[in-house]
N, C-alpha and C positions, 0 to 999 in steps of 0.2 A: 501527463503526470497523473492525472486522476485515474486512468485505466491501470496504471501501474499500483497505485493505492488500493484500487478495488481488488485486483488479482491477489495483492499480497495479503489482503484481508480473508480471501478465500481459501488460501493455503491453510492446510492442517497440520497443526503442531503436534509433535510427538509427546512433547512434554505435558500439553494440556490433556491430550487423551490419556496419558497415564494418570494425571490428577483425577480426571473424571473416572477413570477405572478404581482408583483408591478410595473415593468419596461414595461413588453411587455404581460401582461395578455390578452389582447384583441386578440393577435396574437397566443395565445396558446403555447408559447414557454415552459412554466412550464410543459404542457401535453408532449410535445416532449421530454423534459429532463428525464420525469418519464417513458418513453417507451410507451406512449399512442400516438403513431404517427398517426394514423388515424384521431382520434378525434382532435388532435392538428393541424393537416393540415385543417380539416374541420373548425375549429375556425379562422385559418388564412385566409382561402379562403372566409368565410363569412364577415370578417372585410376588406379585400382588395377589395371585390366587393361592399361593402357598402360605400366605399369613394366616388366613382364617382356618387353614387346614393343618396347622403346625402340630396339634395335639393328636390329630388321627394318624399320624406317620406319613401321610401323602405330603403334607406340607414339608416335612423334613426332606423327603426325597426331592421336592421341588428346589429346596435351599441347595442340597448337594448338587443337583443338575446345574443350577446357575451358577453356583460357586466353582465347580470344576470348569464350566464354560469361560468364566471370568479369569481363572488362572491360566487357561489355554490362551486366552487373548493377551495376556501379559507378554507373552513370548511373540505374537504376531501382529501386535500393534505397530511397530515400525514399518512392516510390510504393507499393512493396510493403509497407513499414511501416506507411504511412497505411491501406491496405486491410486489413491483418491487424488494426490497432487499431480502425478503424471497425466491423469484424466482432464486435467484443467487445460483450457486453450492457451496455446503458446502465444507470447507477444511477438508481434511482427517487426 
């Protein structure tokens, strides 16, 4: 029973991924949640570096890049969640 509960808690929810995208999409938290840690950290780094550069135009470019990336993720979140959940070990 404990193994079933542990496995259930490790499965990734599409709804929670969308909630993270809606609240923190530019920071890539939805990607971190779905196991895409390198690209999630990349999104966060671009966004954080863009904040002090906003007035130079480079920051605006960073926000456009991560915003476009987050919009594209809105389409592929279900497939990312499915891939992550399929990679979990099956119960015997």
